[in-house]
C-alpha positions, 0 to 999 in steps of 0.5 A, a space after each residue: 306364745 308358741 307357734 301352734 305345730 302343723 298336723 303330721 302327713 303322711 300316716 294321720 292325712 291317711 284317716 282325714 280322708 274318707 270314710 271310716 278313717 278317723 280313729 273310733 270314738 266314745 260317741 261313735 255309732 256302732 260299725 261293722 268293719 268288712 275287711 277283704 283279705 288275700 286270695 294267696 299272695 300275702 303282699 296283696 294286702 292293703 294298707 287300710 286293712 292292716 290298720 283296721 285290723 291292728 285297731 280291732 277289738 274282735 276279729 270274727 274269721 271264717 278260719 282262726 287258724 288262717 286268719 291267725 298266720 295272715 296276722 301273725 305274718 304282720 305281727 299283729 295279735 288279736 282275739 280271734 273267734 270263729 264264723 263260718 257257714 256251720 256256726 253264723 246263726 250261733 254266732 250272730 246275737 253275740 256278734 251284733 250285741 258286741 256291736 251295739 256296745 261299739 266293740 270295733 269287731 272286724 269280720 273276714 273271710 279265709 280269703 277275698 270279701 266276705 260275704 262273696 261266696 262265704 259267710 257273712 252275708 246274714 250279719 251284714 243284712 242284720 247290721 244294715 236292718 239294725 241301723 249298724 253302719 257298715 264299713 267295707 275294706 276293699 281288697 283283692 277279689 278272685 272274680 275280678 281277677 279272673 274275669 281280667 285274666 280271661 281277656 273276655 267282655 267285662 261289662 256287665 259280667 254275671 257271678 254266679 258263686 260256685 256251681 251247684 253240687 247236683 248234676 242237674 242244677 249244674 247243667 241248667 247253670 251251663 245251658 243259661 251261661 250259653 245263652 247270656 249274652 255277658 261273661 259268666 263267673 263261677 267258682 268250682 271245687 277241684 273233685 268236681 272239675 272235670 265232671 263239670 268241664 264234661 257237662 259244660 262241653 256237652 252244653 257249651 261246644 265250642 265256646 271259650 271258656 277260661 280256667 284259673 287256677 290258684 290267682 295270685 300264688 306260686 303255681 298260678 296258672 290260667 288256661 283258655 280254649 273249649 271246655 273239651 280243650 280244657 277237660 284234655 289237660 286235666 285228664 292225665 293229672 289231678 285238680 288241685 288248688 282253688 278254681 274259677 271257670 269263666 264263659 265267655 258270652 253269647 254276644 262276643 265270645 272271647 272279645 274284651 274289645 266289644 268289636 272296636 278296632 285296634 288303632 295303629 301301632 305308635 311306634 314313638 309312644 315308648 319315646 314319649 312316656 314321662 317318668 312319675 
């Protein structure tokens, strides 16, 4: 009698480990796959995200053209349907029907994680209410990238999404950031950036702010200083790209170490390092 062949290693073992890794079966419970996509650099997509996209029967995308370019880059051809803030309510029932039928539906946004300052929150909530499994495939995050690049305290932190459009509400948000003990992170559009920095300068004074632009892209830029100093950098040039604003907390402004002193340097550290 022939011996049984051993299970393949590598790709198959990746499916056996972790939730949602197994290939879908006819008896599988309805499941929405929520996939994080690159925020600029296409190399930042994960192997798991690529597998889930290849297994999809339908991809619901905030911008089908942008997602189409991402899929084409990795030679993935899948049906795409638009799912953005202007048609979110109209698309909801159709996507839920497909999920109940057991279709492999994947939700993506233009960049980063769907539902975080992007469409998707309504669909996720309905899936949870109906008992549809929500499988999150993590990946790039502009919020975390900006927070870490700032060098400010990281735990805890507050994320406020896009700053309000109206000046009064925006000023209130800056005042709230000024009073918070923790670091605050926001998104801002390029055409409102100067106005926002002017208001921030009036409210925050000399509080340290980090301005992160075009994260992970070719022209990535991370600037630190007061809001007034950052504003001066954009008086002579037009703001372009995608911006994150990070405000140091009132308690440990500008410190990511929580007040701890540095250990003395260890000159032998590099020599003791091991290649693994």
